[in-house]
C-alpha positions as CSV (number, residue, x, y, z in Angstrom):
1,M,171.6,110.2,-40.1
2,S,170.0,113.4,-39.3
3,E,169.6,114.8,-35.8
4,Q,166.1,114.9,-34.4
5,T,164.7,118.1,-33.1
6,P,164.1,118.0,-29.3
7,N,160.4,117.9,-28.5
8,H,159.7,120.5,-25.9
9,E,156.1,119.8,-25.5
10,F,154.9,118.3,-22.2
11,D,152.5,115.9,-23.8
12,N,149.8,117.4,-21.4
13,K,151.4,115.8,-18.4
14,D,152.0,119.1,-16.6
15,P,150.0,121.8,-18.3
16,Q,151.1,125.4,-17.7
17,P,148.4,127.6,-15.8
18,T,146.5,129.9,-18.1
19,H,145.7,133.6,-17.4
20,S,142.0,132.8,-16.8
21,N,142.8,130.1,-14.3
22,I,145.0,132.5,-12.4
23,E,142.2,135.1,-12.2
24,R,139.7,132.5,-11.0
25,E,142.0,131.2,-8.3
26,H,142.7,134.7,-7.2
27,T,139.0,135.5,-6.9
28,V,138.3,132.3,-4.9
29,L,141.2,133.3,-2.5
30,E,139.8,136.8,-2.0
31,E,136.4,135.4,-1.1
32,A,137.9,133.0,1.4
33,I,139.8,135.8,3.0
34,E,136.7,138.0,3.2
35,E,134.8,135.1,4.8
36,F,137.3,134.5,7.6
37,D,138.5,138.2,8.1
38,P,136.1,140.0,10.4
39,Q,137.3,143.4,9.3
40,S,136.6,142.5,5.6
41,N,133.2,140.8,6.2
42,N,131.1,143.4,4.4
43,G,131.6,145.8,7.4
44,E,129.4,143.7,9.6
45,F,131.9,143.5,12.4
46,E,132.5,147.2,12.3
47,T,128.7,147.8,12.4
48,V,128.3,145.7,15.5
49,K,131.2,147.3,17.2
50,N,129.9,150.8,16.4
51,D,126.5,149.9,17.7
52,V,128.1,148.7,21.0
53,D,130.1,151.9,21.3
54,L,127.1,154.0,20.6
55,Q,125.0,152.3,23.3
56,A,127.8,152.8,25.8
57,F,128.1,156.4,24.8
58,E,124.4,157.0,25.1
59,A,124.4,155.3,28.5
60,R,127.2,157.5,29.7
61,I,125.4,160.6,28.5
62,A,122.2,159.6,30.3
63,E,124.3,159.0,33.5
64,L,125.9,162.4,33.2
65,E,122.6,164.1,32.6
66,G,121.2,162.5,35.7
67,E,124.2,163.8,37.7
68,V,123.7,167.3,36.3
69,K,120.0,167.2,37.2
70,Q,120.8,166.1,40.8
71,A,123.5,168.8,41.1
72,K,121.0,171.5,39.9
73,E,118.3,170.3,42.3
74,H,120.9,170.3,45.2
75,T,122.0,173.8,44.2
76,A,118.4,175.0,44.1
77,R,117.6,173.6,47.5
78,A,120.8,175.1,48.9
79,N,119.9,178.5,47.4
80,A,116.4,178.3,48.8
81,E,117.6,177.4,52.3
82,A,120.1,180.2,52.2
83,Y,117.4,182.6,51.1
84,N,115.0,181.5,53.8
85,A,117.8,181.8,56.4
86,Q,118.6,185.3,55.3
87,K,115.0,186.3,55.4
88,R,114.6,184.9,58.9
89,M,117.7,186.8,60.1
90,E,116.4,190.0,58.5
91,Q,113.0,189.5,60.2
92,E,114.6,188.8,63.6
93,A,116.8,191.8,63.2
94,D,113.8,193.9,62.3
95,K,111.9,192.6,65.3
96,S,114.8,193.3,67.6
97,K,115.1,196.8,66.2
98,K,111.3,197.5,66.5
99,F,111.0,196.3,70.1
100,A,114.4,197.2,71.5
101,L,112.7,200.3,73.0
102,Q,109.9,198.4,74.7
103,K,111.2,198.5,78.2
104,F,112.3,202.1,77.8
105,A,109.0,203.1,76.3
106,K,107.0,201.6,79.2
107,E,108.9,203.8,81.6
108,L,108.2,206.9,79.4
109,L,104.5,206.1,79.6
110,E,104.6,206.9,83.3
111,V,105.8,210.4,82.4
112,V,103.0,210.8,79.9
113,D,100.5,209.7,82.5
114,N,101.8,212.2,85.0
115,L,101.6,215.0,82.4
116,E,98.0,214.1,81.6
117,R,97.0,214.1,85.3
118,A,98.6,217.5,85.7
119,I,96.6,218.8,82.7
120,D,93.4,217.3,84.0
121,S,93.8,218.8,87.5
122,A,94.8,222.3,86.3
123,G,92.2,224.8,87.1
124,E,92.9,227.7,84.8
125,D,94.6,227.9,81.4
126,D,97.7,229.7,82.6
127,A,101.2,229.7,81.2
128,V,102.2,226.7,83.3
129,T,99.3,224.6,82.1
130,E,100.0,225.6,78.5
131,G,103.6,224.6,79.0
132,V,102.6,221.2,80.3
133,R,100.3,220.7,77.4
134,L,103.1,221.6,74.9
135,T,105.5,219.2,76.7
136,H,102.9,216.4,76.6
137,K,102.2,217.0,72.9
138,A,106.0,217.1,72.1
139,L,106.5,213.8,74.0
140,L,103.6,212.1,72.2
141,N,105.1,213.2,68.8
142,V,108.5,211.7,69.7
143,L,106.8,208.4,70.8
144,N,104.8,208.3,67.5
145,K,107.9,208.7,65.4
146,N,109.3,205.6,67.2
147,G,106.2,203.5,66.5
148,I,104.4,204.1,69.8
149,E,100.7,204.9,69.4
150,V,98.0,205.7,71.9
151,V,95.1,203.2,72.4
152,D,92.2,205.4,73.5
153,P,89.0,203.3,72.9
154,Q,86.4,205.7,74.2
155,G,83.0,204.7,72.7
156,E,84.5,201.7,70.8
157,A,83.5,198.1,71.1
158,F,85.4,196.3,73.9
159,N,88.4,194.3,72.6
160,A,90.1,192.0,75.1
161,E,93.4,192.1,73.0
162,F,93.9,195.8,73.6
163,H,91.5,196.7,76.6
164,E,91.4,195.6,80.2
165,A,88.0,195.9,81.8
166,V,88.3,197.0,85.5
167,G,84.6,198.0,86.1
168,I,81.1,198.6,84.8
169,D,79.9,201.8,83.2
170,P,76.1,202.0,83.7
171,N,75.8,204.8,81.1
172,A,77.6,202.9,78.3
173,A,76.0,200.4,75.8
174,A,76.6,196.7,76.2
175,D,80.1,195.6,75.4
176,T,81.1,199.2,74.7
177,V,83.9,201.1,76.4
178,G,82.3,203.9,78.4
179,T,85.1,205.3,80.6
180,V,88.8,205.1,79.9
181,L,90.6,205.2,83.2
182,Q,94.1,204.9,81.7
183,K,95.0,205.0,78.0
184,G,96.8,202.1,76.4
185,Y,99.8,202.1,74.1
186,S,101.1,199.9,71.3
187,L,104.6,199.6,69.9
188,N,104.7,198.9,66.1
189,G,101.4,197.1,66.3
190,R,102.2,195.1,69.4
191,L,100.4,195.9,72.6
192,L,102.7,197.7,75.0
193,R,100.1,198.4,77.7
194,P,96.4,197.7,77.6
195,A,93.9,200.5,78.2
196,L,92.1,200.3,81.6
197,V,88.4,200.8,80.9
198,Q,84.9,200.5,82.2
199,V,82.5,198.6,80.0
200,G,78.7,198.8,79.6
201,Q,76.6,195.7,80.3
């Protein structure tokens, strides 16, 4: 009795997986993973994330630009205020310098008046009178160098800002200075003493 060869076939009860079946199952598995994995979902999650980050970045840039603009405006205002303050200080210092001699100048004007009276009352042009004239001229030159100028409105229209009317001159035209009784003086454009005048009617 001969031995029977063992039958190793499975009679299709449990078929072995083929190569094509394995590839198909692998493809299905990858698709399932991609569907539920946000990082592998065609990059959509990364795109949304990048859009959010970009919006936050742009908002921060706009915020910083606003802060820079405010800082520049503040600096500009501070510089303008400092510049104006400096100019005011310079103007005040200039005024103080210009008018520091005001009181002293007024006292000198009395000396000028006395010299002019001496010249007007002098009879002959002698050496003494000539010396007084030279002294008077030298004093006026010193006053002029320091901003003090004579206001002598003889024959000019009356100006209440620089002239003080103390009488009527019948020989002068209306509203015109006829006689100057005492000359006026100004210090750097500011009236130091008005001229005493007689005005025509």
